[in-house]
N, CA, C and O atoms as a GROMACS GRO file, in nm:
protein
  596
    1MET      N    1   0.350   2.917   3.931
    1MET     CA    2   0.292   2.955   3.757
    1MET      C    3   0.161   2.898   3.845
    1MET      O    4   0.174   2.839   3.952
    2LYS      N    5   0.050   2.922   3.790
    2LYS     CA    6  -0.065   2.844   3.757
    2LYS      C    7  -0.139   2.846   3.630
    2LYS      O    8  -0.189   2.938   3.565
    3CYS      N    9  -0.133   2.719   3.611
    3CYS     CA   10  -0.194   2.703   3.474
    3CYS      C   11  -0.320   2.607   3.452
    3CYS      O   12  -0.368   2.562   3.348
    4HIS      N   13  -0.371   2.585   3.631
    4HIS     CA   14  -0.544   2.578   3.628
    4HIS      C   15  -0.573   2.413   3.537
    4HIS      O   16  -0.683   2.383   3.489
    5GLU      N   17  -0.465   2.335   3.531
    5GLU     CA   18  -0.490   2.223   3.479
    5GLU      C   19  -0.447   2.125   3.564
    5GLU      O   20  -0.375   2.157   3.658
    6ALA      N   21  -0.484   1.995   3.546
    6ALA     CA   22  -0.400   1.855   3.632
    6ALA      C   23  -0.284   1.867   3.594
    6ALA      O   24  -0.246   1.903   3.482
    7THR      N   25  -0.206   1.829   3.709
    7THR     CA   26  -0.085   1.763   3.708
    7THR      C   27  -0.073   1.660   3.807
    7THR      O   28  -0.091   1.677   3.927
    8PRO      N   29  -0.034   1.525   3.736
    8PRO     CA   30   0.016   1.442   3.782
    8PRO      C   31   0.174   1.470   3.918
    8PRO      O   32   0.278   1.535   3.911
    9ILE      N   33   0.112   1.384   4.024
    9ILE     CA   34   0.221   1.396   4.123
    9ILE      C   35   0.258   1.223   4.152
    9ILE      O   36   0.301   1.169   4.254
   10LYS      N   37   0.241   1.194   4.086
   10LYS     CA   38   0.327   1.042   4.080
   10LYS      C   39   0.269   0.965   3.943
   10LYS      O   40   0.192   1.019   3.863
   11ASN      N   41   0.315   0.842   3.934
   11ASN     CA   42   0.316   0.751   3.845
   11ASN      C   43   0.159   0.713   3.823
   11ASN      O   44   0.075   0.733   3.911
   12ALA      N   45   0.125   0.653   3.688
   12ALA     CA   46  -0.014   0.673   3.640
   12ALA      C   47   0.005   0.492   3.743
   12ALA      O   48   0.098   0.412   3.747
   13PRO      N   49  -0.121   0.494   3.805
   13PRO     CA   50  -0.162   0.322   3.844
   13PRO      C   51  -0.141   0.182   3.765
   13PRO      O   52  -0.148   0.208   3.645
   14PRO      N   53  -0.125   0.086   3.779
   14PRO     CA   54  -0.059  -0.022   3.705
   14PRO      C   55  -0.165  -0.050   3.612
   14PRO      O   56  -0.281  -0.070   3.649
   15GLY      N   57  -0.131  -0.053   3.498
   15GLY     CA   58  -0.217  -0.081   3.356
   15GLY      C   59  -0.301   0.052   3.338
   15GLY      O   60  -0.419   0.064   3.306
   16LYS      N   61  -0.212   0.144   3.367
   16LYS     CA   62  -0.349   0.336   3.329
   16LYS      C   63  -0.197   0.391   3.252
   16LYS      O   64  -0.096   0.326   3.275
   17LYS      N   65  -0.192   0.467   3.195
   17LYS     CA   66  -0.102   0.600   3.172
   17LYS      C   67  -0.195   0.750   3.154
   17LYS      O   68  -0.312   0.770   3.123
   18TYR      N   69  -0.076   0.846   3.193
   18TYR     CA   70  -0.101   1.018   3.124
   18TYR      C   71  -0.095   0.989   2.997
   18TYR      O   72  -0.044   0.894   2.937
   19VAL      N   73  -0.160   1.097   2.956
   19VAL     CA   74  -0.153   1.134   2.835
   19VAL      C   75  -0.235   1.299   2.874
   19VAL      O   76  -0.306   1.323   2.971
   20ARG      N   77  -0.188   1.408   2.746
   20ARG     CA   78  -0.196   1.488   2.808
   20ARG      C   79  -0.234   1.574   2.613
   20ARG      O   80  -0.163   1.593   2.515
   21CYS      N   81  -0.341   1.594   2.637
   21CYS     CA   82  -0.410   1.636   2.468
   21CYS      C   83  -0.398   1.784   2.425
   21CYS      O   84  -0.428   1.880   2.496
   22PRO      N   85  -0.362   1.787   2.333
   22PRO     CA   86  -0.312   1.935   2.281
   22PRO      C   87  -0.364   2.096   2.314
   22PRO      O   88  -0.318   2.207   2.287
   23CYS      N   89  -0.508   2.038   2.401
   23CYS     CA   90  -0.574   2.141   2.472
   23CYS      C   91  -0.573   2.125   2.612
   23CYS      O   92  -0.681   2.146   2.668
   24ASN      N   93  -0.452   2.083   2.698
   24ASN     CA   94  -0.399   2.051   2.856
   24ASN      C   95  -0.436   2.005   2.892
   24ASN      O   96  -0.384   2.006   3.004
   25CYS      N   97  -0.552   1.906   2.893
   25CYS     CA   98  -0.657   1.817   2.927
   25CYS      C   99  -0.569   1.728   2.967
   25CYS      O  100  -0.476   1.705   2.890
   26LEU      N  101  -0.576   1.647   3.109
   26LEU     CA  102  -0.491   1.554   3.130
   26LEU      C  103  -0.577   1.450   3.165
   26LEU      O  104  -0.667   1.444   3.249
   27LEU      N  105  -0.509   1.333   3.049
   27LEU     CA  106  -0.632   1.190   3.044
   27LEU      C  107  -0.581   1.084   3.106
   27LEU      O  108  -0.467   1.060   3.066
   28ILE      N  109  -0.626   0.995   3.205
   28ILE     CA  110  -0.583   0.875   3.220
   28ILE      C  111  -0.611   0.743   3.115
   28ILE      O  112  -0.727   0.707   3.096
   29CYS      N  113  -0.543   0.702   3.074
   29CYS     CA  114  -0.647   0.590   3.002
   29CYS      C  115  -0.524   0.430   3.036
   29CYS      O  116  -0.418   0.420   3.097
   30ARG      N  117  -0.601   0.338   2.966
   30ARG     CA  118  -0.510   0.216   2.962
   30ARG      C  119  -0.380   0.265   2.939
   30ARG      O  120  -0.347   0.383   2.935
   31SER      N  121  -0.275   0.121   2.917
   31SER     CA  122  -0.123   0.146   2.894
   31SER      C  123  -0.176   0.061   2.748
   31SER      O  124  -0.113   0.130   2.667
   32GLU      N  125  -0.217   0.003   2.701
   32GLU     CA  126  -0.212  -0.094   2.565
   32GLU      C  127  -0.296  -0.004   2.435
   32GLU      O  128  -0.283   0.002   2.312
   33SER      N  129  -0.418   0.080   2.571
   33SER     CA  130  -0.485   0.169   2.443
   33SER      C  131  -0.421   0.276   2.352
   33SER      O  132  -0.350   0.367   2.394
   34GLN      N  133  -0.454   0.255   2.218
   34GLN     CA  134  -0.424   0.339   2.119
   34GLN      C  135  -0.454   0.444   2.070
   34GLN      O  136  -0.382   0.515   1.999
   35ARG      N  137  -0.573   0.467   2.106
   35ARG     CA  138  -0.661   0.625   2.066
   35ARG      C  139  -0.730   0.676   2.162
   35ARG      O  140  -0.808   0.594   2.210
   36ASN      N  141  -0.734   0.780   2.210
   36ASN     CA  142  -0.829   0.854   2.269
   36ASN      C  143  -0.865   0.960   2.261
   36ASN      O  144  -0.795   1.046   2.208
   37ALA      N  145  -0.982   0.986   2.310
   37ALA     CA  146  -1.078   1.107   2.261
   37ALA      C  147  -1.116   1.224   2.396
   37ALA      O  148  -1.184   1.205   2.497
   38CYS      N  149  -1.061   1.316   2.362
   38CYS     CA  150  -1.086   1.421   2.493
   38CYS      C  151  -1.233   1.427   2.461
   38CYS      O  152  -1.311   1.425   2.365
   39PRO      N  153  -1.228   1.439   2.688
   39PRO     CA  154  -1.409   1.455   2.722
   39PRO      C  155  -1.457   1.574   2.692
   39PRO      O  156  -1.579   1.586   2.688
   40ARG      N  157  -1.347   1.721   2.657
   40ARG     CA  158  -1.397   1.875   2.656
   40ARG      C  159  -1.506   1.862   2.533
   40ARG      O  160  -1.491   1.792   2.432
   41PRO      N  161  -1.602   1.933   2.560
   41PRO     CA  162  -1.704   1.953   2.454
   41PRO      C  163  -1.659   2.050   2.371
   41PRO      O  164  -1.731   2.079   2.276
   42ASP      N  165  -1.516   2.129   2.391
   42ASP     CA  166  -1.502   2.267   2.273
   42ASP      C  167  -1.368   2.164   2.230
   42ASP      O  168  -1.277   2.229   2.179
   43CYS      N  169  -1.345   2.042   2.238
   43CYS     CA  170  -1.219   1.988   2.178
   43CYS      C  171  -1.263   1.879   2.095
   43CYS      O  172  -1.298   1.889   1.977
   44LYS      N  173  -1.259   1.767   2.170
   44LYS     CA  174  -1.334   1.616   2.125
   44LYS      C  175  -1.244   1.610   2.002
   44LYS      O  176  -1.281   1.625   1.886
   45ARG      N  177  -1.110   1.584   2.047
   45ARG     CA  178  -0.981   1.533   1.934
   45ARG      C  179  -0.987   1.377   1.975
   45ARG      O  180  -1.027   1.317   2.075
   46ILE      N  181  -0.927   1.339   1.850
   46ILE     CA  182  -0.895   1.186   1.861
   46ILE      C  183  -0.741   1.217   1.876
   46ILE      O  184  -0.681   1.283   1.790
   47ILE      N  185  -0.668   1.156   2.013
   47ILE     CA  186  -0.512   1.126   2.038
   47ILE      C  187  -0.465   0.966   2.029
   47ILE      O  188  -0.492   0.871   2.103
   48ASN      N  189  -0.374   0.976   1.893
   48ASN     CA  190  -0.316   0.868   1.859
   48ASN      C  191  -0.201   0.886   1.980
   48ASN      O  192  -0.128   0.981   2.006
   49LEU      N  193  -0.215   0.757   2.042
   49LEU     CA  194  -0.127   0.728   2.144
   49LEU      C  195  -0.016   0.686   2.096
   49LEU      O  196   0.089   0.735   2.137
   50THR      N  197  -0.017   0.595   2.008
   50THR     CA  198   0.118   0.519   1.941
   50THR      C  199   0.191   0.635   1.872
   50THR      O  200   0.113   0.716   1.823
   51PRO      N  201   0.306   0.660   1.858
   51PRO     CA  202   0.390   0.737   1.794
   51PRO      C  203   0.337   0.632   1.624
   51PRO      O  204   0.321   0.511   1.610
   52SER      N  205   0.323   0.747   1.522
   52SER     CA  206   0.321   0.745   1.401
   52SER      C  207   0.427   0.683   1.312
   52SER      O  208   0.540   0.733   1.303
   53PRO      N  209   0.381   0.552   1.234
   53PRO     CA  210   0.520   0.413   1.192
   53PRO      C  211   0.640   0.535   1.123
   53PRO      O  212   0.596   0.650   1.110
   54VAL      N  213   0.712   0.523   1.102
   54VAL     CA  214   0.815   0.575   1.038
   54VAL      C  215   0.894   0.512   0.967
   54VAL      O  216   1.015   0.491   0.976
   55ASN      N  217   0.765   0.462   0.844
   55ASN     CA  218   0.873   0.348   0.756
   55ASN      C  219   0.964   0.396   0.625
   55ASN      O  220   0.938   0.459   0.522
   56HIS      N  221   1.078   0.336   0.679
   56HIS     CA  222   1.136   0.446   0.574
   56HIS      C  223   1.175   0.296   0.436
   56HIS      O  224   1.273   0.273   0.365
   57SER      N  225   1.072   0.243   0.451
   57SER     CA  226   1.058   0.164   0.245
   57SER      C  227   0.969   0.215   0.164
   57SER      O  228   0.943   0.166   0.054
   58ILE      N  229   0.904   0.333   0.220
   58ILE     CA  230   0.837   0.465   0.096
   58ILE      C  231   0.946   0.506   0.013
   58ILE      O  232   1.047   0.569   0.040
   59PRO      N  233   0.890   0.441  -0.132
   59PRO     CA  234   1.040   0.543  -0.243
   59PRO      C  235   1.010   0.686  -0.257
   59PRO      O  236   0.897   0.729  -0.276
   60ASN      N  237   1.103   0.748  -0.249
   60ASN     CA  238   1.061   0.883  -0.305
   60ASN      C  239   1.058   0.936  -0.436
   60ASN      O  240   1.133   0.954  -0.532
   61LEU      N  241   0.916   0.958  -0.395
   61LEU     CA  242   0.855   1.049  -0.504
   61LEU      C  243   0.860   1.183  -0.489
   61LEU      O  244   0.874   1.254  -0.390
   62PRO      N  245   0.841   1.212  -0.632
   62PRO     CA  246   0.831   1.373  -0.669
   62PRO      C  247   0.732   1.429  -0.582
   62PRO      O  248   0.613   1.398  -0.583
   63GLY      N  249   0.806   1.536  -0.486
   63GLY     CA  250   0.691   1.584  -0.388
   63GLY      C  251   0.612   1.543  -0.322
   63GLY      O  252   0.499   1.586  -0.304
   64MET      N  253   0.686   1.411  -0.258
   64MET     CA  254   0.603   1.341  -0.119
   64MET      C  255   0.724   1.377  -0.022
   64MET      O  256   0.844   1.355  -0.044
   65CYS      N  257   0.648   1.456   0.124
   65CYS     CA  258   0.751   1.464   0.226
   65CYS      C  259   0.707   1.422   0.358
   65CYS      O  260   0.604   1.362   0.389
   66ARG      N  261   0.804   1.463   0.432
   66ARG     CA  262   0.725   1.427   0.525
   66ARG      C  263   0.697   1.577   0.611
   66ARG      O  264   0.750   1.686   0.587
   67VAL      N  265   0.610   1.550   0.705
   67VAL     CA  266   0.581   1.681   0.701
   67VAL      C  267   0.453   1.636   0.849
   67VAL      O  268   0.369   1.546   0.852
   68SER      N  269   0.494   1.756   0.968
   68SER     CA  270   0.492   1.741   1.091
   68SER      C  271   0.410   1.844   1.105
   68SER      O  272   0.440   1.953   1.057
   69CYS      N  273   0.256   1.819   1.196
   69CYS     CA  274   0.144   1.917   1.181
   69CYS      C  275   0.202   2.006   1.286
   69CYS      O  276   0.285   1.985   1.375
   70VAL      N  277   0.125   2.126   1.243
   70VAL     CA  278   0.153   2.238   1.369
   70VAL      C  279   0.074   2.219   1.489
   70VAL      O  280   0.078   2.295   1.586
   71HIS      N  281   0.003   2.115   1.480
   71HIS     CA  282  -0.137   2.152   1.590
   71HIS      C  283  -0.107   2.032   1.669
   71HIS      O  284  -0.111   2.045   1.791
   72CYS      N  285  -0.082   1.933   1.626
   72CYS     CA  286  -0.050   1.785   1.728
   72CYS      C  287   0.064   1.732   1.715
   72CYS      O  288   0.103   1.622   1.754
   73ARG      N  289   0.132   1.834   1.644
   73ARG     CA  290   0.294   1.776   1.592
   73ARG      C  291   0.313   1.614   1.570
   73ARG      O  292   0.401   1.558   1.635
   74ASP      N  293   0.233   1.539   1.482
   74ASP     CA  294   0.255   1.431   1.418
   74ASP      C  295   0.311   1.386   1.306
   74ASP      O  296   0.228   1.394   1.216
   75THR      N  297   0.381   1.355   1.280
   75THR     CA  298   0.401   1.326   1.131
   75THR      C  299   0.312   1.268   0.993
   75THR      O  300   0.222   1.189   1.022
   76PHE      N  301   0.320   1.282   0.924
   76PHE     CA  302   0.268   1.209   0.789
   76PHE      C  303   0.340   1.261   0.654
   76PHE      O  304   0.424   1.351   0.648
   77ILE      N  305   0.292   1.189   0.555
   77ILE     CA  306   0.363   1.227   0.416
   77ILE      C  307   0.250   1.309   0.330
   77ILE      O  308   0.144   1.257   0.293
   78PHE      N  309   0.276   1.401   0.312
   78PHE     CA  310   0.192   1.463   0.157
   78PHE      C  311   0.255   1.529   0.070
   78PHE      O  312   0.364   1.584   0.083
   79ASN      N  313   0.169   1.524  -0.045
   79ASN     CA  314   0.224   1.522  -0.174
   79ASN      C  315   0.237   1.723  -0.174
   79ASN      O  316   0.148   1.808  -0.168
   80THR      N  317   0.356   1.733  -0.181
   80THR     CA  318   0.391   1.910  -0.226
   80THR      C  319   0.325   1.964  -0.392
   80THR      O  320   0.292   2.077  -0.428
   81LEU      N  321   0.326   1.868  -0.448
   81LEU     CA  322   0.336   1.919  -0.586
   81LEU      C  323   0.126   1.954  -0.594
   81LEU      O  324   0.111   2.065  -0.645
   82ASN      N  325   0.036   1.913  -0.570
   82ASN     CA  326  -0.058   1.887  -0.606
   82ASN      C  327  -0.104   2.018  -0.549
   82ASN      O  328  -0.126   2.114  -0.624
   83ASN      N  329  -0.126   2.029  -0.353
   83ASN     CA  330  -0.181   2.132  -0.308
   83ASN      C  331  -0.076   2.241  -0.211
   83ASN      O  332   0.046   2.236  -0.224
   84ALA      N  333  -0.122   2.309  -0.143
   84ALA     CA  334  -0.029   2.326  -0.028
   84ALA      C  335  -0.117   2.316   0.112
   84ALA      O  336  -0.077   2.310   0.228
   85LEU      N  337  -0.206   2.316   0.077
   85LEU     CA  338  -0.262   2.310   0.226
   85LEU      C  339  -0.280   2.177   0.278
   85LEU      O  340  -0.331   2.102   0.194
   86ALA      N  341  -0.254   2.120   0.397
   86ALA     CA  342  -0.236   1.992   0.432
   86ALA      C  343  -0.358   1.991   0.562
   86ALA      O  344  -0.371   2.082   0.643
   87ARG      N  345  -0.450   1.852   0.558
   87ARG     CA  346  -0.498   1.843   0.627
   87ARG      C  347  -0.448   1.738   0.672
   87ARG      O  348  -0.425   1.652   0.587
   88CYS      N  349  -0.413   1.704   0.820
   88CYS     CA  350  -0.320   1.624   0.928
   88CYS      C  351  -0.402   1.485   0.917
   88CYS      O  352  -0.496   1.505   0.995
   89PRO      N  353  -0.416   1.377   0.872
   89PRO     CA  354  -0.504   1.268   0.929
   89PRO      C  355  -0.520   1.208   1.098
   89PRO      O  356  -0.583   1.111   1.140
   90HIS      N  357  -0.435   1.310   1.172
   90HIS     CA  358  -0.431   1.269   1.281
   90HIS      C  359  -0.581   1.367   1.386
   90HIS      O  360  -0.674   1.304   1.436
   91CYS      N  361  -0.572   1.483   1.395
   91CYS     CA  362  -0.640   1.595   1.432
   91CYS      C  363  -0.708   1.652   1.297
   91CYS      O  364  -0.812   1.714   1.322
   92ARG      N  365  -0.675   1.648   1.161
   92ARG     CA  366  -0.800   1.672   1.111
   92ARG      C  367  -0.813   1.807   1.076
   92ARG      O  368  -0.910   1.852   1.015
   93LYS      N  369  -0.707   1.879   1.118
   93LYS     CA  370  -0.675   2.034   1.126
   93LYS      C  371  -0.600   2.065   0.998
   93LYS      O  372  -0.510   1.998   0.948
   94VAL      N  373  -0.660   2.191   0.948
   94VAL     CA  374  -0.556   2.256   0.815
   94VAL      C  375  -0.434   2.367   0.839
   94VAL      O  376  -0.435   2.476   0.897
   95SER      N  377  -0.333   2.296   0.773
   95SER     CA  378  -0.223   2.419   0.789
   95SER      C  379  -0.160   2.418   0.640
   95SER      O  380  -0.185   2.336   0.552
   96SER      N  381  -0.080   2.521   0.634
   96SER     CA  382   0.005   2.577   0.493
   96SER      C  383   0.132   2.488   0.525
   96SER      O  384   0.188   2.471   0.633
   97VAL      N  385   0.164   2.430   0.391
   97VAL     CA  386   0.311   2.390   0.405
   97VAL      C  387   0.393   2.441   0.326
   97VAL      O  388   0.377   2.402   0.211
   98GLY      N  389   0.519   2.551   0.347
   98GLY     CA  390   0.574   2.552   0.290
   98GLY      C  391   0.597   2.694   0.270
   98GLY      O  392   0.500   2.758   0.232
   99PRO      N  393   0.732   2.771   0.292
   99PRO     CA  394   0.755   2.912   0.267
   99PRO      C  395   0.702   2.963   0.183
   99PRO      O  396   0.652   3.071   0.215
  100GLU      N  397   0.680   2.909   0.007
  100GLU     CA  398   0.671   2.949  -0.074
  100GLU      C  399   0.508   2.937  -0.054
  100GLU      O  400   0.488   3.054  -0.087
  101TYR      N  401   0.444   2.913  -0.040
  101TYR     CA  402   0.263   2.891  -0.044
  101TYR      C  403   0.292   3.032   0.020
  101TYR      O  404   0.290   3.126  -0.058
  102ALA      N  405   0.319   3.059   0.160
  102ALA     CA  406   0.271   3.173   0.202
  102ALA      C  407   0.365   3.338   0.128
  102ALA      O  408   0.321   3.452   0.150
  103LYS      N  409   0.471   3.316   0.058
  103LYS     CA  410   0.474   3.404  -0.003
  103LYS      C  411   0.397   3.424  -0.129
  103LYS      O  412   0.358   3.536  -0.162
  104CYS      N  413   0.377   3.334  -0.189
  104CYS     CA  414   0.250   3.340  -0.262
  104CYS      C  415   0.163   3.383  -0.276
  104CYS      O  416   0.110   3.439  -0.372
  105ARG      N  417   0.121   3.355  -0.135
  105ARG     CA  418  -0.040   3.434  -0.032
  105ARG      C  419  -0.012   3.552  -0.057
  105ARG      O  420  -0.081   3.616  -0.137
  106LYS      N  421   0.108   3.613   0.013
  106LYS     CA  422   0.123   3.734   0.042
  106LYS      C  423   0.134   3.826  -0.100
  106LYS      O  424   0.108   3.947  -0.102
  107ASN      N  425   0.172   3.756  -0.205
  107ASN     CA  426   0.158   3.872  -0.368
  107ASN      C  427   0.066   3.891  -0.386
  107ASN      O  428   0.027   4.006  -0.409
  108VAL      N  429  -0.039   3.753  -0.382
  108VAL     CA  430  -0.170   3.793  -0.446
  108VAL      C  431  -0.253   3.927  -0.399
  108VAL      O  432  -0.282   4.028  -0.464
  109PHE      N  433  -0.291   3.878  -0.212
  109PHE     CA  434  -0.302   3.974  -0.152
  109PHE      C  435  -0.226   4.166  -0.145
  109PHE      O  436  -0.289   4.245  -0.074
  110ILE      N  437  -0.122   4.208  -0.205
  110ILE     CA  438  -0.042   4.276  -0.226
  110ILE      C  439  -0.145   4.344  -0.376
  110ILE      O  440  -0.223   4.438  -0.379
  111VAL      N  441  -0.097   4.240  -0.497
  111VAL     CA  442  -0.180   4.298  -0.628
  111VAL      C  443  -0.307   4.312  -0.586
  111VAL      O  444  -0.357   4.397  -0.660
  112ILE      N  445  -0.408   4.266  -0.488
  112ILE     CA  446  -0.521   4.268  -0.517
  112ILE      C  447  -0.547   4.369  -0.401
  112ILE      O  448  -0.650   4.433  -0.421
  113SER      N  449  -0.506   4.389  -0.326
  113SER     CA  450  -0.505   4.583  -0.224
  113SER      C  451  -0.432   4.672  -0.341
  113SER      O  452  -0.477   4.786  -0.341
  114LEU      N  453  -0.341   4.652  -0.431
  114LEU     CA  454  -0.349   4.758  -0.541
  114LEU      C  455  -0.429   4.811  -0.609
  114LEU      O  456  -0.428   4.934  -0.615
  115MET      N  457  -0.560   4.704  -0.714
  115MET     CA  458  -0.591   4.702  -0.758
  115MET      C  459  -0.734   4.756  -0.674
  115MET      O  460  -0.803   4.834  -0.739
  116VAL      N  461  -0.769   4.731  -0.574
  116VAL     CA  462  -0.915   4.815  -0.507
  116VAL      C  463  -0.826   4.961  -0.517
  116VAL      O  464  -0.862   5.069  -0.563
  117LEU      N  465  -0.692   4.922  -0.455
  117LEU     CA  466  -0.641   5.108  -0.450
  117LEU      C  467  -0.692   5.223  -0.578
  117LEU      O  468  -0.756   5.328  -0.580
  118CYS      N  469  -0.609   5.114  -0.704
  118CYS     CA  470  -0.615   5.224  -0.784
  118CYS      C  471  -0.780   5.253  -0.862
  118CYS      O  472  -0.826   5.355  -0.913
  119THR      N  473  -0.850   5.091  -0.838
  119THR     CA  474  -0.973   5.140  -0.880
  119THR      C  475  -1.051   5.249  -0.787
  119THR      O  476  -1.142   5.318  -0.834
  120LEU      N  477  -1.007   5.262  -0.640
  120LEU     CA  478  -1.097   5.368  -0.565
  120LEU      C  479  -1.030   5.497  -0.606
  120LEU      O  480  -1.101   5.598  -0.615
  121ILE      N  481  -0.895   5.504  -0.633
  121ILE     CA  482  -0.838   5.610  -0.680
  121ILE      C  483  -0.926   5.687  -0.847
  121ILE      O  484  -0.975   5.800  -0.855
  122ALA      N  485  -0.921   5.623  -0.915
  122ALA     CA  486  -0.988   5.620  -1.073
  122ALA      C  487  -1.159   5.681  -0.973
  122ALA      O  488  -1.198   5.797  -0.964
  123MET      N  489  -1.217   5.570  -0.921
  123MET     CA  490  -1.294   5.674  -0.884
  123MET      C  491  -1.362   5.815  -0.829
  123MET      O  492  -1.475   5.864  -0.834
  124ILE      N  493  -1.227   5.855  -0.770
  124ILE     CA  494  -1.239   5.922  -0.682
  124ILE      C  495  -1.261   6.067  -0.780
  124ILE      O  496  -1.337   6.163  -0.785
  125VAL      N  497  -1.146   6.016  -0.851
  125VAL     CA  498  -1.090   6.176  -0.960
  125VAL      C  499  -1.199   6.120  -1.090
  125VAL      O  500  -1.215   6.216  -1.165
  126THR      N  501  -1.254   6.035  -1.124
  126THR     CA  502  -1.399   6.057  -1.221
  126THR      C  503  -1.510   6.154  -1.170
  126THR      O  504  -1.582   6.229  -1.236
  127THR      N  505  -1.504   6.135  -1.050
  127THR     CA  506  -1.661   6.154  -1.007
  127THR      C  507  -1.652   6.287  -0.914
  127THR      O  508  -1.747   6.331  -0.849
  128GLU      N  509  -1.504   6.351  -0.919
  128GLU     CA  510  -1.491   6.449  -0.789
  128GLU      C  511  -1.576   6.604  -0.834
  128GLU      O  512  -1.577   6.702  -0.761
  129ARG      N  513  -1.648   6.596  -0.977
  129ARG     CA  514  -1.673   6.717  -1.009
  129ARG      C  515  -1.833   6.756  -0.970
  129ARG      O  516  -1.892   6.864  -0.974
  130PHE      N  517  -1.888   6.592  -0.920
  130PHE     CA  518  -2.015   6.606  -0.938
  130PHE      C  519  -2.043   6.557  -0.744
  130PHE      O  520  -2.147   6.521  -0.690
  131THR      N  521  -1.927   6.574  -0.694
  131THR     CA  522  -1.919   6.568  -0.523
  131THR      C  523  -2.015   6.714  -0.484
  131THR      O  524  -2.101   6.724  -0.396
  132TYR      N  525  -1.975   6.803  -0.564
  132TYR     CA  526  -2.052   6.917  -0.522
  132TYR      C  527  -2.198   6.900  -0.540
  132TYR      O  528  -2.247   6.908  -0.427
  133CYS      N  529  -2.269   6.886  -0.608
  133CYS     CA  530  -2.408   6.919  -0.636
  133CYS      C  531  -2.430   6.747  -0.577
  133CYS      O  532  -2.532   6.744  -0.509
  134TYR      N  533  -2.386   6.654  -0.583
  134TYR     CA  534  -2.429   6.522  -0.501
  134TYR      C  535  -2.351   6.489  -0.401
  134TYR      O  536  -2.240   6.439  -0.416
  135PRO      N  537  -2.406   6.516  -0.285
  135PRO     CA  538  -2.311   6.465  -0.164
  135PRO      C  539  -2.316   6.289  -0.134
  135PRO      O  540  -2.255   6.224  -0.049
  136GLY      N  541  -2.407   6.246  -0.233
  136GLY     CA  542  -2.463   6.122  -0.200
  136GLY      C  543  -2.311   6.037  -0.213
  136GLY      O  544  -2.297   5.939  -0.141
  137ILE      N  545  -2.210   6.074  -0.298
  137ILE     CA  546  -2.104   6.031  -0.392
  137ILE      C  547  -2.029   5.969  -0.266
  137ILE      O  548  -2.006   5.848  -0.266
  138TYR      N  549  -1.992   6.049  -0.161
  138TYR     CA  550  -1.965   5.992  -0.030
  138TYR      C  551  -1.979   5.888  -0.009
  138TYR      O  552  -1.907   5.789  -0.015
  139VAL      N  553  -2.070   5.906   0.017
  139VAL     CA  554  -2.144   5.741   0.101
  139VAL      C  555  -2.091   5.641  -0.033
  139VAL      O  556  -2.038   5.535   0.000
  140ALA      N  557  -2.102   5.663  -0.154
  140ALA     CA  558  -2.036   5.531  -0.263
  140ALA      C  559  -1.881   5.499  -0.236
  140ALA      O  560  -1.830   5.389  -0.258
  141TYR      N  561  -1.816   5.609  -0.185
  141TYR     CA  562  -1.698   5.581  -0.172
  141TYR      C  563  -1.665   5.514  -0.028
  141TYR      O  564  -1.565   5.442  -0.023
  142ILE      N  565  -1.744   5.532   0.091
  142ILE     CA  566  -1.741   5.448   0.192
  142ILE      C  567  -1.815   5.325   0.192
  142ILE      O  568  -1.799   5.258   0.294
  143GLY      N  569  -1.923   5.259   0.070
  143GLY     CA  570  -1.970   5.195   0.069
  143GLY      C  571  -1.879   5.068   0.006
  143GLY      O  572  -1.880   4.947   0.030
  144TYR      N  573  -1.797   5.155  -0.089
  144TYR     CA  574  -1.704   5.034  -0.171
  144TYR      C  575  -1.599   5.006  -0.081
  144TYR      O  576  -1.585   4.890  -0.044
  145LEU      N  577  -1.498   5.123  -0.029
  145LEU     CA  578  -1.424   5.097   0.076
  145LEU      C  579  -1.482   4.998   0.150
  145LEU      O  580  -1.392   4.931   0.201
  146ILE      N  581  -1.580   4.960   0.177
  146ILE     CA  582  -1.682   4.870   0.338
  146ILE      C  583  -1.627   4.748   0.269
  146ILE      O  584  -1.544   4.669   0.312
  147ALA      N  585  -1.703   4.749   0.128
  147ALA     CA  586  -1.752   4.615   0.044
  147ALA      C  587  -1.590   4.565   0.028
  147ALA      O  588  -1.582   4.443   0.036
  148ASN      N  589  -1.473   4.626   0.009
  148ASN     CA  590  -1.338   4.549  -0.040
  148ASN      C  591  -1.223   4.547   0.071
  148ASN      O  592  -1.108   4.503   0.071
  149VAL      N  593  -1.309   4.621   0.174
  149VAL     CA  594  -1.178   4.532   0.290
  149VAL      C  595  -1.249   4.453   0.362
  149VAL      O  596  -1.195   4.382   0.446
   0.00000   0.00000   0.00000
């Protein structure tokens, strides 16, 4: 199995440690360092080497919950009542939180697509008798479909 990435064969030298970036780049850093940046030009992620502190003294506020980032798998606290898109404080990437958001978004897209379909059908029915005299109406149909895709 070839992954075309560096794989350590022995332990890190004294005072150093190996860290794997989410882009699969192997980094060597000091053992006491807390943050490290990926040197790849297309990545440039900041990697927190210490695990995020789990503070059990945080009061249970309504809507506040622990969220695990999909991209860097780090845990942070997020308020799900205000919005459904969470920006990870570690990797700064945005992801949706909760299945309710995905279901709501699916329903919105279904309603919008049904509205576009109904207006297209209405447009075809109302202009059907003009298509014999003005074949450019077909271009209007295609333009409407392209504009709504």
